[in-house]
N, C-alpha and C positions, 0 to 999 in steps of 0.2 A: 198278471199272468207267467207265470216262467219264460226264460227265452227258449226257444226252440232251435234249432237247425245246427249242422255238421259244424259249426266254428262257433256255438252258443257262449259265448263270455269271452271268445280269446281276444285279446289285444295283438294287433297287427300295423306295422310300421311298411310302406312301399314306397321305394322309389319310382321315379318315370311312371304315377301311377294318374296321370292326367287323359291321358289317349292310346289309342291301339291295345296292344295286350293288358298293358297296366291298367288302362281305366276300367275295360272288363273284367280284369280280376278284382278292382276294388267294387264294382257292382253284383258281384258274387257273392266276397268277402260280407257285406252288408246284407245279402239276403239269406246266406246262412249265419247269421245272428253275433258276427265281429263288430268290434269298433275298429277304426279305423283312420289312421295318420295318412293323407295322401301328400306325398315331398315329391316336388317334380321343381324344375328350373323356371316353368311356364307361371309365373303368378294367375294374368288373369284367366288363363285356364282352372286354373288350381282353384280360384276364387266358386268359380263357374261351377266346378265338378261338384263342390261341397254344397251348392244352392240344390243340383241335382239329386246326391245322397241324401243328406237332410243333416238329423243329431248326430249320425252313428259315425259321422266322418267332421274331420278338421283337414284343414291343409297348411302345408309349411313350405315354405320356399326352401331348395339347398341346391348348392351347387357342390355336387359330387368329387369334383375334382380338386376341391377344397376342402384341408382335414378339418377346420376350425367348424366350416357350417355344416360338416357332416358330424361333426361333435355336437351341435348346439339343435340342430336336426333330431337326434336319439334323446338328447338331454330334455327338451319340451316335449318331443314324442311322448316318453316315458312318461314325463310330468302330467300331459293332459290325459293318456291312456289308464294313469295309474299302475304301471307295469310294462312287462313285454311278455308276448310267448311266442310271436314269428317277425322276422326281417325277413321282408321279400326286396330284393334287389333287381329292379325291373330296368333301372335309367339304362340307355345304351346310345352309341353313337356307330356310323358309318359309314367310310370311305371307301374310295375304289379307284383303281388304276394299276397300270404296269408299272412293276416294282422300278425299274430303272428311272420313270420318273417322280415315285412317290418323294415327298420331302419327310427330312426330319419331323417340322412341325407337326403335321400332318399324323404321323406315326407317334408321336409322344401325346397329342391328344387323343389319339384312340387309344391307348394304355391308360391316359389319364381317366379317363371316363370309363371305359369297359373295364378294365382291372385293377387302378390303383385308386377307383371309388368305390369298388366293393370290399376292396382290403379295410378301407376307412371305416365304411358300417359294421361291419364284422367287429373290429378292434372295439370300437364303443357299443356296442349290441350285446357281447358277449356276457358283461358282468350283469347284466339285468335280466337276460334269459338264464345267467346259474342262479339266479336269488329267485325265480319262479319256478326253480327245481326242475331245468331244462326247456326245451319249445325245438323251434325250428328255425333255421336259414336255408332261404331258399332262393338262390340265385338265377339270374338269368345268361344264359351264355347264347349258344348258336349250332348248329349242325355245322356252320365252319370251324367250330372249335374242336370237331372230331373227325372233319374230312375236309381236306384243302379244296380251293378252288383257284383257276385262272381269274388275276385282275382284284383277288380282295387278301391278297397274302397277309398286309398288314392287318387286315382286321381278324382272318382266319387265327393270327397268333395272339391277338388280344383276347379271344374269347377262348383260345385254347389253352392261355395262362387261367382263364375263369375254370375250366372243368377240371384242370390240375389241380389249381388250390383248393376249389371245393371238394376234393379228392381226399387230399392232407388234413383240411379240416374235419371233415366227418372221425378220423382217427383220432386226432388229438381232443376233439371235446366229446368224443363219445361217453367219455366216464362223469362227464356234466351233464348227460342225458341233454345234451344238445345235438339234433339230428340237423345234417347240409346235406341237401340234395340240389343238383343243378338241372335246367327247365334248357332243353337244344333245340328251336322249332328248325325246320326248313324252311321255305319260302312260302311267308304267309302275307295275305295280302292288304298293306299296310304302308303308311307313305316312309316308313323306315328305310326301306327296300330301295328309294329311287335312285340312289348312287349306284349301286351297280345293277341298275336297271337302263340306267341313261349310260354308264361303262359297254352294256351289252349291245348298246346300238337302239336301244327305244323301247318299247312295250310288247309291239307285234314281235319283236327278235324272242324277248323274254316271255313271252305266252307261249311260242311255237319251241322255247328250251325245255320250260315248264313239261310241257304235252309229251314232248319226247324223254325226257329221264324221269320226270314224278310217275312211279308206278298209278299212282291213282289218279294220274292224266290231271291234276289242277294243283291249284296255291291252296292252300290251306286259309282259315279266317280266325280273326283273333278268337273268338267263342270256343274254337275248338283248341286252343293252346290255354288258354286262362283257366279253363276247369283242373288242369294240373296244381296250380297254384293251391287251389280249397284244398285238394287231396293233400299236397307235402305240407299245406300249412296244419290241418286238420290231425287229430288223434289215429285217423284212420290209417295215416302212413306211420304208426308208430314202431314200427319195425324195418325199415326204409331208411338207410342212412349211406351216403359216399355213392350215391346214383346222379349219372348225365343220363337224364330221359330226353331220349328222340322224337320228337313229333312232326314229319316230315314228308307223308305220304307213302312212305313204303322206299325212299332213295338208299339209306344207310339200312342196310340189309346184307 
């Protein structure tokens, strides 16, 4: 029987693919007919994820801050997939705190995970996407990369770099039919935001802030962001590149 689905036959690598938005994206990729390399630093969670997802997925451990690790992930992932149609970079890190109390190691760690890791992935994936006569790169940024917020200046800087990097790459790679787009979520209800919530004084204060600031009056869920990965990795978005798509309940307006 022929495979059906919006991603039928697509070969996808996703970093940060074990939990939260990334985990939901993997589920949707497979449901839409893709084969997926789930790459993450969480080896235990990754192996459990592959058991859940079945033979359409495999797990590769990757530390996105280490160039050799990313190089090996792409090489081994493409070997398992037989090629590459989309690279989705979802791995990320968040720290919060007043800038005068922020230290260089945390600043460097944010940029190593959120920004340098995305550079490594692109560097090693582009030749394979070119061999496939084009494809998609989808990078995860944040509303913080489009709009600043107190207490998360370093995080905003790292995600703003991802947005700018994606804009430039879209122009550089257009001749190769490689599309580059960026996802910028706002407040999404996952443990990823725990650092920012702690800085705000806890969940009750954060919940009140969300009610006051988000026009839709609530946080989003991973299931409300992950479908963008499907769209941007699919041929449905064949005329879209260089965009930073905000999913934030209406804040960025």
